[in-house]
C-alpha positions in Angstrom: 30.1 10.3 9.0 29.8 6.8 7.5 26.8 4.9 7.5 25.9 2.9 10.8 26.4 -0.4 11.0 23.8 -3.5 11.1 25.3 -4.4 13.9 25.3 -1.2 14.9 21.5 -0.7 14.3 20.6 -3.5 16.3 22.7 -2.3 19.3 20.8 0.7 19.3 17.2 -0.5 18.0 14.6 0.8 20.6 12.5 -1.6 22.4 9.4 -1.2 19.9 10.9 -0.8 16.8 13.7 -2.3 14.9 15.9 -0.4 12.3 18.2 -2.1 9.9 20.5 -0.4 7.1 22.4 -2.2 4.2 25.2 0.4 2.4 27.2 0.0 -0.5 29.8 2.6 -1.9 32.4 2.7 -4.9 34.7 5.2 -4.7 33.1 8.0 -2.5 32.0 7.4 1.0 28.4 9.0 1.8 28.5 12.5 3.0 26.7 13.7 6.5 22.8 14.3 6.1 20.9 16.1 8.5 17.6 14.2 10.2 14.6 15.4 9.4 11.9 16.1 12.0 9.7 13.1 12.5 6.2 13.2 11.6 3.5 13.4 13.3 2.2 10.6 15.5 -1.2 9.2 15.6 -2.7 9.0 19.1 -5.2 6.5 19.6 -6.4 8.1 22.8 -7.3 11.8 21.7 -10.4 12.2 19.1 -10.4 11.5 15.3 -11.8 14.5 14.8 -9.0 16.8 16.6 -6.2 14.5 14.1 -8.3 14.1 10.8 -6.6 17.2 8.8 -3.1 16.0 9.8 -3.6 12.4 8.5 -6.1 12.7 5.8 -6.0 14.7 2.9 -9.7 15.7 0.4 -9.0 15.2 -3.3 -9.9 18.3 -5.3 -13.6 17.2 -6.1 -14.5 16.5 -2.6 -15.9 20.1 -1.6 -18.4 20.6 -4.5 -19.4 16.2 -4.9 -19.7 15.5 -1.2 -22.4 18.4 -0.6 -24.3 16.4 -3.2 -24.0 13.0 -1.4 -27.0 11.4 1.1 -27.4 7.7 1.9 -24.2 5.6 1.4 -24.0 1.5 -0.1 -20.3 0.1 0.6 -20.0 -1.6 -2.8 -16.3 -2.8 -1.8 -14.6 -2.8 1.0 -10.6 -4.1 0.2 -8.1 -5.3 3.3 -4.6 -5.2 2.1 -2.2 -7.2 3.8 1.4 -6.8 3.0 3.1 -9.9 2.8 7.0 -9.5 1.3 8.3 -5.2 1.7 11.2 -4.7 0.0 13.3 -1.9 -1.1 16.8 -2.0 -3.4 19.5 0.9 -4.4 22.1 1.0 -7.0 25.0 3.0 -8.1 25.8 4.1 -11.5 28.0 6.5 -13.6 26.5 9.5 -15.1 26.4 11.5 -18.3 28.9 13.5 -17.6 30.9 11.5 -15.1 34.8 10.2 -15.3 35.6 8.9 -19.0 37.7 6.1 -18.9 37.1 5.1 -15.1 36.1 1.6 -15.2 33.5 0.8 -12.4 32.5 -1.3 -10.4 28.9 -1.3 -9.7 27.1 -2.0 -6.8 23.0 -2.7 -5.7 21.6 -3.5 -2.3 17.7 -5.4 -1.5 15.9 -5.5 1.7 13.4 -7.6 2.1 10.9 -8.2 5.0 8.7 -11.2 4.9 5.7 -11.1 7.6 5.1 -14.7 9.5 2.8 -16.2 11.7 -0.2 -14.8 10.1 -2.2 -17.1 8.1 -4.6 -16.2 4.8 -7.4 -17.5 7.2 -6.6 -15.2 9.9 -6.4 -12.1 7.5 -9.5 -13.0 5.7 -11.3 -13.1 9.1 -9.7 -9.7 10.3 -10.5 -8.5 7.0 -14.1 -9.3 7.5 -14.2 -7.7 10.7 -12.7 -4.4 9.8 -15.4 -4.3 6.8 -18.6 -5.1 9.2 -17.0 -2.4 11.6 -16.8 0.4 9.1 -20.2 0.2 8.1 -20.8 0.8 12.2 -18.4 3.6 12.0 -19.9 5.6 9.0 -22.8 5.3 10.9 -21.2 6.6 13.5 -19.7 9.8 12.1 -23.4 10.6 11.0 -24.1 8.9 7.2 -27.1 6.8 6.2 -26.1 3.6 5.3 -27.3 0.7 3.5 -27.0 -2.5 5.3 -24.8 -5.3 3.9 -28.1 -7.4 4.3 -29.7 -5.4 2.3 -27.0 -5.1 0.2 -26.1 -9.4 -0.1 -29.5 -10.0 -1.2 -29.6 -7.1 -4.2 -28.8 -8.6 -7.9 -26.9 -5.9 -8.4 -24.9 -6.1 -5.6 -24.6 -9.8 -6.4 -23.4 -8.8 -9.9 -20.8 -6.4 -9.6 -18.8 -8.9 -7.2 -19.2 -11.5 -10.0 -17.8 -9.6 -12.2 -14.7 -9.2 -10.0 -11.6 -11.2 -9.1 -11.5 -13.4 -6.4 -10.7 -12.8 -3.3 -7.8 -12.7 -2.2 -5.9 -11.2 -4.8 -2.3 -11.3 -5.3 -1.1 -8.0 -6.1 3.3 -7.4 -7.0 5.2 -4.3 -6.9 8.5 -5.2 -7.7 9.7 -7.7 -5.2 7.0 -6.7 -2.9 4.2 -8.4 -2.7 0.8 -8.2 -1.1 -2.6 -10.0 -0.5 -6.2 -7.5 -1.3 -9.2 -9.5 0.8 -12.8 -8.5 -0.1 -15.4 -9.7 2.3 -16.4 -13.4 2.4 -18.6 -13.7 -0.6 -17.0 -10.9 -2.4 -14.5 -10.1 -5.1 -12.0 -7.2 -5.9 -12.8 -5.0 -8.9 -10.7 -2.2 -7.9 -8.6 -1.4 -11.0 -5.7 0.3 -9.2 -5.0 -3.5 -8.2 -6.2 -5.8 -10.9 -4.3 -4.3 -13.4 -3.9 -4.3 -17.0 -5.4 -8.0 -17.6 -7.8 -7.5 -14.9 -9.0 -4.1 -16.5 -9.3 -5.8 -20.2 -11.4 -8.7 -18.7 -13.5 -5.5 -16.9 -13.9 -3.9 -20.7 -15.1 -7.0 -22.5 -17.6 -7.7 -19.8 -18.5 -3.6 -19.8 -19.3 -4.1 -23.7 -21.6 -6.6 -22.8 -23.2 -5.1 -19.6 -21.5 -7.1 -17.1 -18.8 -5.6 -15.7 -18.4 -4.4 -11.9 -19.0 -0.8 -13.3 -22.2 -1.3 -14.7 -23.6 -3.5 -11.9 -22.7 -1.1 -9.2 -23.9 2.4 -11.4 -27.3 -0.1 -11.8 -27.3 -0.4 -7.9 -26.9 3.1 -7.1 -30.0 4.2 -9.2 -31.7 1.5 -8.1 -31.5 2.1 -4.6 -30.8 6.3 -4.9 -27.7 5.5 -2.6 -24.0 6.8 -3.3 -21.4 3.9 -3.5 -18.7 4.1 -1.1 -15.5 1.9 -1.5 -12.9 1.6 1.2 -9.2 0.6 1.0 -6.9 0.0 3.7 -3.3 -0.9 3.7 -1.8 -3.2 6.7 2.2 -2.6 6.3 4.7 -4.2 8.7 7.9 -2.4 7.8 8.8 1.2 6.8 12.0 0.7 3.9 13.6 3.8 2.4 16.0 3.9 -0.3 19.0 6.3 -1.8 17.8 4.9 -4.9 18.5 3.5 -8.1 20.9 5.2 -10.9 19.0 6.0 -14.2 20.1 5.8 -17.5 20.7 9.0 -18.1 21.2 10.6 -15.0 24.2 13.2 -15.4 26.1 12.8 -12.6 27.7 10.0 -11.0 25.6 8.0 -8.3 28.6 7.1 -6.2 26.7 5.2 -3.2 23.8 3.2 -2.6 21.8 2.3 0.9 18.8 1.1 1.7 17.0 1.0 5.8 14.0 -0.5 6.9 11.8 0.1 10.0 9.8 -2.7 11.5 7.0 -0.9 12.4 3.1 -1.0 12.1 2.0 1.0 9.6 -1.6 2.3 7.6 -2.9 3.9 5.1 -5.4 3.9 2.4 -8.5 5.9 1.2 -12.2 6.1 1.1 -13.8 7.2 -2.4 -18.1 8.1 -3.0 -19.4 7.9 -6.2 -22.2 10.5 -6.0 -25.7 9.2 -7.7 -26.5 12.7 -8.5 -23.6 12.5 -11.1 -24.4 9.4 -12.8 -25.8 9.2 -16.8 -28.2 6.8 -17.5 -29.2 4.8 -20.7 -31.1 1.5 -21.9 -29.1 -1.1 -23.7 -29.8 -4.3 -24.4 -33.4 -4.0 -22.9 -31.6 -3.2 -19.5 -31.1 0.3 -18.0 -27.5 1.1 -17.7 -25.8 3.8 -15.6 -22.3 5.1 -15.4 -20.6 7.8 -12.7 -19.3 11.3 -15.3 -15.3 11.1 -15.0 -13.5 13.4 -12.2 -16.8 13.7 -10.4 -15.7 10.8 -7.2 -14.8 12.9 -4.1 -11.8 11.0 -2.3 -10.0 10.8 1.2 -6.6 9.8 1.0 -3.7 9.1 3.7 -1.6 12.3 3.8 0.3 10.7 6.3 0.2 7.0 7.1 -1.1 6.1 10.9 2.2 4.4 12.4 2.4 3.1 15.9 5.7 2.0 18.0 3.2 -0.8 19.9 4.8 -4.0 19.5 3.1 -6.2 17.1 6.0 -8.7 16.7 7.6 -11.6 18.6 10.9 -11.5 16.7 12.9 -10.3 13.7 15.1 -12.7 12.3 17.7 -12.3 9.7 16.6 -15.1 7.2 19.5 -14.3 4.5 20.0 -17.7 2.9 23.5 -18.9 2.5 23.4 -18.5 -1.6 22.2 -15.1 -1.1 25.5 -14.7 0.8 27.2 -16.9 -1.7 26.2 -15.3 -4.7 27.1 -11.3 -3.2 30.6 -12.7 -2.3 30.8 -13.9 -5.9 29.4 -11.0 -8.0 31.4 -8.1 -5.7 34.6 -10.1 -6.5 34.0 -10.6 -10.4 32.9 -6.7 -10.4 36.0 -5.9 -9.2 38.0 -7.9 -11.1 36.7 -7.1 -14.3 36.9 -3.3 -13.1 40.5 -3.7 -12.5 40.6 -5.8 -15.7 39.5 -2.7 -17.4 36.1 -4.1 -18.2 33.1 -2.1 -17.4 29.7 -2.1 -16.8 29.5 -4.7 -14.1 27.9 -4.8 -11.3 27.3 -6.7 -7.9 24.6 -7.6 -5.6 24.1 -7.8 -2.1 20.5 -8.9 -1.0 19.5 -9.0 2.9 16.4 -10.6 4.1 14.5 -10.7 7.1 11.5 -12.6 8.7 8.8 -10.5 11.2 7.9 -13.0 13.3 4.4 -12.2 14.5 1.4 -13.9 17.4 -1.9 -13.4 15.5 -3.9 -12.3 18.3 -1.8 -9.5 18.6 -0.8 -8.5 15.4 -4.5 -8.1 15.4 -5.1 -6.0 18.5 -2.6 -3.6 17.7 -3.3 -3.2 14.2 -7.4 -3.1 14.7 -7.0 -0.4 16.7 -5.0 2.0 14.3 -7.4 0.6 11.6 -10.3 2.2 13.2 -8.4 5.5 13.4 -7.6 5.6 10.2 -11.6 4.9 8.8 -13.0 7.5 11.5 -10.4 10.4 10.5 -11.2 9.8 6.9 -15.5 9.5 7.5 -15.0 12.5 9.7 -13.3 14.6 7.2 -16.0 13.6 4.4 -18.4 14.1 6.8 -16.8 18.0 7.3 -17.1 18.4 3.3 -20.7 17.6 3.3 
């Protein structure tokens, strides 16, 4: 059964979502596949408590160490907005593929770019989301140190003095994200700042000035457990048939990428118990660090998605250069293969702009962000 064409996908798009598929094949057509059942859908009108187990997964430390937590201090709240979502797939010869066959390989790439939302508007959203998260923690039954008291604390200021400026640009392949902390704060989560930022933190730690050292001091001083909140707001869900691997056994003869313009919320909540701190005196100052493997975390098991329309239009933004390059590389790869030259490849790039209205984007995304946060906080509370 042939894969649906772009035209076919447009013609059968639902009112609230848009699916787009790109496919490349060399010698074999893709076979028919059974469509898996759709994942559960978050219902914003139902209680977060009833849905938490479906969407949130506690880590193995949660049952033991949540019982040791008490008053909470939100030391980090990061909101990551996807700017460019991408996926790729490629064909390739396997170790036990046909011997002596010259193949013309193919690679497909699909990219979605968010337009219509400025960095200033994203910062305002991040501020509101993080302020709301503090209130929602209280609503879930936790005692929370106020942001006003934290902002006035010298150790809290030290935590963010040692981090990276917000927004922080994070890249994964051709995908790009902007990570925002509340105004006046920075980004110090090692998953975002990477090796370079991690080395910088290591040097600061050696001198007692790293974010982790200041966070430990803050927990020790306030008698509070540290809370780190991370939220990802994505606007496209992409699926790929995968890329050929260097040492695969069989041939990979087809490559496909499909995407759906759909709002998706994911993230995690981690709580560092003050009871699990190791403390000592160095440079005339008291320092504290959390023992390894003592952090309860509550992560997205399934993303919170919605069919509510959050965009104005989806526009094919594939450039003339993209199209010309695709035609050229396909022609050259086929000519090379027919001429007995192996190892050649064609590349087909398709781009889409997802145009949003800032007010509508915020209205829809905030409803499901709050739903995700409520489920994460209630899951944490139930493990206490």
